[in-house]
C-alpha positions in Angstrom: 84.2 -26.8 -80.1 87.8 -26.4 -78.9 87.8 -22.7 -79.7 84.5 -22.5 -77.3 86.2 -24.5 -74.4 89.0 -22.2 -74.8 87.0 -19.0 -74.6 85.3 -20.4 -71.6 88.3 -21.2 -69.8 89.8 -17.8 -70.5 86.5 -16.1 -69.3 86.7 -17.8 -66.0 90.4 -17.0 -65.6 89.7 -13.2 -66.3 86.8 -13.1 -63.9 89.2 -14.6 -61.2 92.0 -12.3 -62.4 89.8 -9.4 -62.3 88.5 -9.9 -58.6 92.1 -10.3 -57.4 93.5 -7.2 -59.0 90.7 -4.8 -58.3 89.7 -6.3 -54.9 86.0 -6.7 -56.0 83.7 -9.6 -54.8 83.9 -12.9 -57.1 82.4 -16.3 -56.9 83.0 -19.8 -57.9 80.7 -22.6 -57.6 79.2 -25.7 -59.1 75.7 -26.6 -60.1 73.6 -29.7 -59.8 70.7 -29.4 -62.7 67.7 -31.3 -63.7 66.8 -30.3 -67.0 64.2 -31.0 -69.8 64.3 -30.2 -73.4 61.8 -30.3 -76.0 61.1 -29.3 -79.9 59.3 -30.2 -83.0 61.3 -32.4 -85.2 60.7 -32.5 -89.1 62.5 -35.3 -91.1 62.2 -34.8 -94.9 63.3 -38.0 -96.6 63.4 -36.5 -100.5 59.6 -36.3 -100.7 58.4 -38.0 -97.5 57.9 -35.6 -94.5 57.3 -36.8 -90.8 56.9 -34.4 -88.1 56.5 -34.9 -84.2 57.1 -33.1 -80.9 59.9 -34.8 -78.7 61.1 -34.2 -75.3 63.4 -35.8 -72.8 64.9 -35.0 -69.0 68.6 -35.3 -68.0 70.6 -34.7 -65.1 73.7 -32.7 -65.5 76.5 -30.6 -63.6 77.9 -27.4 -64.5 80.3 -25.0 -62.9 80.1 -21.1 -62.8 82.3 -18.0 -61.9 81.2 -14.5 -61.3 82.0 -11.1 -60.6 80.1 -8.5 -58.7 79.5 -5.1 -60.5 79.9 -2.5 -57.6 77.2 -2.2 -54.9 74.0 -2.2 -56.9 73.5 -6.0 -56.4 74.4 -6.5 -60.2 76.9 -9.7 -61.0 78.1 -10.9 -64.5 79.0 -14.6 -64.6 79.7 -17.3 -66.8 78.4 -21.2 -66.6 79.8 -24.2 -68.4 78.7 -27.7 -68.5 81.7 -30.0 -69.0 80.0 -33.2 -69.9 77.4 -34.1 -72.7 73.6 -34.1 -72.6 72.5 -37.2 -74.3 69.0 -37.6 -76.2 67.3 -41.0 -76.3 67.8 -42.9 -79.2 65.2 -42.7 -81.9 64.5 -45.7 -84.4 62.7 -45.7 -87.5 62.4 -48.2 -90.4 62.1 -46.9 -94.0 61.9 -48.6 -97.2 65.1 -48.2 -99.1 64.9 -49.6 -102.8 64.8 -48.5 -106.5 61.2 -48.0 -106.3 61.1 -46.0 -103.0 58.7 -48.7 -101.4 55.8 -47.6 -103.6 52.5 -49.0 -102.9 50.2 -50.7 -105.5 46.5 -50.2 -105.7 45.8 -53.5 -104.2 48.1 -52.3 -101.0 51.0 -54.6 -101.8 54.4 -53.1 -101.8 56.1 -52.9 -105.2 59.8 -53.2 -104.5 62.6 -52.0 -102.1 63.6 -53.5 -98.9 63.4 -52.2 -95.3 66.5 -50.2 -93.7 66.7 -49.3 -90.2 67.8 -46.1 -89.0 68.9 -45.1 -85.3 69.6 -41.6 -84.4 70.5 -39.5 -81.2 72.2 -36.2 -80.3 74.6 -34.9 -77.8 74.4 -31.7 -76.6 78.1 -30.5 -75.8 79.8 -27.5 -74.4 76.6 -25.7 -73.2 77.8 -22.3 -72.1 75.7 -19.3 -70.7 76.9 -15.8 -70.2 74.6 -13.7 -68.1 74.0 -10.7 -65.9 72.2 -11.4 -62.4 70.5 -8.8 -60.1 70.0 -9.8 -56.3 68.0 -8.3 -53.9 68.8 -8.0 -50.1 66.2 -10.6 -49.3 68.0 -13.1 -51.2 65.9 -13.3 -54.5 67.6 -13.0 -57.6 66.9 -13.0 -61.5 69.2 -13.5 -64.3 69.1 -12.8 -68.1 71.7 -14.6 -70.4 72.9 -15.6 -73.8 73.4 -19.4 -74.3 75.2 -21.6 -76.8 75.4 -25.3 -77.4 76.6 -27.6 -79.9 74.7 -30.4 -81.1 76.8 -33.6 -82.1 74.6 -36.2 -84.0 75.2 -39.6 -83.6 73.4 -42.0 -86.2 73.6 -45.5 -88.0 71.3 -45.0 -91.2 70.4 -48.2 -93.0 69.3 -45.6 -95.8 73.1 -44.3 -96.0 75.0 -41.3 -95.1 74.9 -39.4 -91.7 74.0 -35.9 -90.7 76.3 -32.9 -90.0 76.6 -31.7 -86.5 75.4 -28.0 -85.9 75.3 -25.3 -83.2 72.5 -23.2 -81.7 72.1 -20.1 -79.5 69.2 -19.2 -77.1 68.2 -16.7 -74.8 68.1 -17.7 -70.9 65.9 -16.2 -67.9 66.2 -17.3 -64.4 64.6 -16.9 -61.1 66.2 -18.0 -57.7 66.9 -17.5 -54.1 70.3 -17.3 -52.3 71.4 -18.1 -48.7 74.7 -17.1 -47.6 76.8 -18.0 -44.6 79.1 -15.9 -42.6 81.9 -18.0 -44.0 81.1 -16.7 -47.4 79.5 -20.4 -48.7 76.2 -20.1 -50.4 73.5 -22.1 -51.6 70.9 -21.3 -54.5 67.9 -22.9 -55.5 67.1 -21.7 -59.2 64.9 -22.5 -62.0 65.7 -21.4 -65.5 64.2 -21.4 -69.1 66.0 -21.0 -72.7 64.2 -20.6 -75.7 66.8 -22.0 -78.6 67.2 -20.8 -82.4 66.0 -23.7 -84.8 68.5 -26.1 -86.3 69.0 -27.9 -89.7 70.9 -30.8 -90.5 71.5 -32.2 -94.1 72.4 -36.0 -94.9 76.1 -36.0 -96.1 75.2 -38.4 -98.9 71.8 -36.8 -100.2 70.7 -33.1 -99.4 67.3 -33.8 -100.0 67.1 -35.7 -96.9 67.1 -33.2 -93.8 66.2 -33.1 -90.2 65.0 -29.8 -88.6 64.2 -28.9 -85.1 62.2 -26.0 -84.5 60.4 -24.3 -81.0 63.2 -25.7 -79.2 63.2 -24.8 -75.4 64.8 -26.1 -72.1 63.9 -25.8 -68.6 66.0 -26.5 -65.4 65.7 -27.0 -61.6 69.2 -26.2 -60.2 70.8 -26.5 -56.7 74.0 -24.4 -56.6 76.7 -24.3 -54.2 79.4 -21.9 -54.1 81.7 -19.5 -52.2 82.6 -15.8 -52.5 86.1 -14.5 -52.3 
């Protein structure tokens, strides 16, 4: 995580230094984002498997830096989200006992006790490196590579915890930019990212896993920045 933050800061510094040293156009700005995340979750508790689709929305802020690549309308940039994007807390109750909560023929529980599990996750250090093409009319498109760390937060009555993971994704975006004579600009942008699947194992029992597949996110953003 700290290594990624260092890389992002170095990238931002390098972009600004390059623009100053080579007299090319650069840009700095801030983005206000309304984002939605979704994916299919699969929890394996030794032999019991639970699957469901989950989605949530979150408001977040990011910063970005860009440098123009000549006069062809191409720009390379990096965008970084300094805060965490948190999922809702999920709660489930499982039977935790020597018999595993087996049920007899008459429907009664043959042993064990109920254990409450709560779990959530924080998406941290969300970073996107992208190339943007802009037309003279203000319309633009972006393609990028995104990376995020997923830090799990859980309180498992059944014991143990889940390790943190990271995932990468491909990002596409479309938007419109209006630039004032002063160099200050505003953008409205919609974007979508398809993420790689992730899997985390219980630190006390590797037969207990959580896997998220078909992960995707989408955002609507208002971006304010300035060229220099």
